[in-house]
Residue, then its C-alpha position, 0 to 999 in steps of 0.5 A: m536273049t539279051i547279051p550281057h554287058l557285065l559278068v560276075h563270076n561268083p555270088k560273093d564278088n563285089v566287082g564284075v568284068v565288062v565284056v562288051e566294047g565301048l561301054k558308055a557312062g549311063t548305060e544300064m548294064f545287063c549283068v549275069i552271075t555265071e555261077t548261078n545264071a542269075d541276072f541283075r541290072l546296074v548303071t555305070h557312071a563312067d566309060i569303061p573298057i572291055g575287060h575292066k572291072v565295075a563295082l557292084a556295091d559302094l566300097a571304101p578305102g581298106d575294103t577288099a575287092i572280091k572277084y572269082g570269090e577271091d581277094i584280088g586287092k585292096i580298095v584305096a579310094s572310095v568307089r560307088e556302085g557302078d564305078h570303074v575299078h582299076t589301078h586308080n582305086l584298087k591296089t594288089k596286096r602282094w607288094 
């Protein structure tokens, strides 16, 4: 059994969550969609801390970030598939 590096909660999500410590740039992550138990592979472009998000597709400024099948914020800087998604390129729509 392979242990996942990244969990995606809903098939509609365009970001997933790192679930291992010390994820390094260039890692081919084993990713699991928890709702369907489907899996896929994705390469990360940066070191990403546990609990942080990774883009599952290229995202442009103005795009909506989707996690748990829900809108969690607006992309404010271009993001490539495999990039770290955090406060430098994602902002909440609440403020």
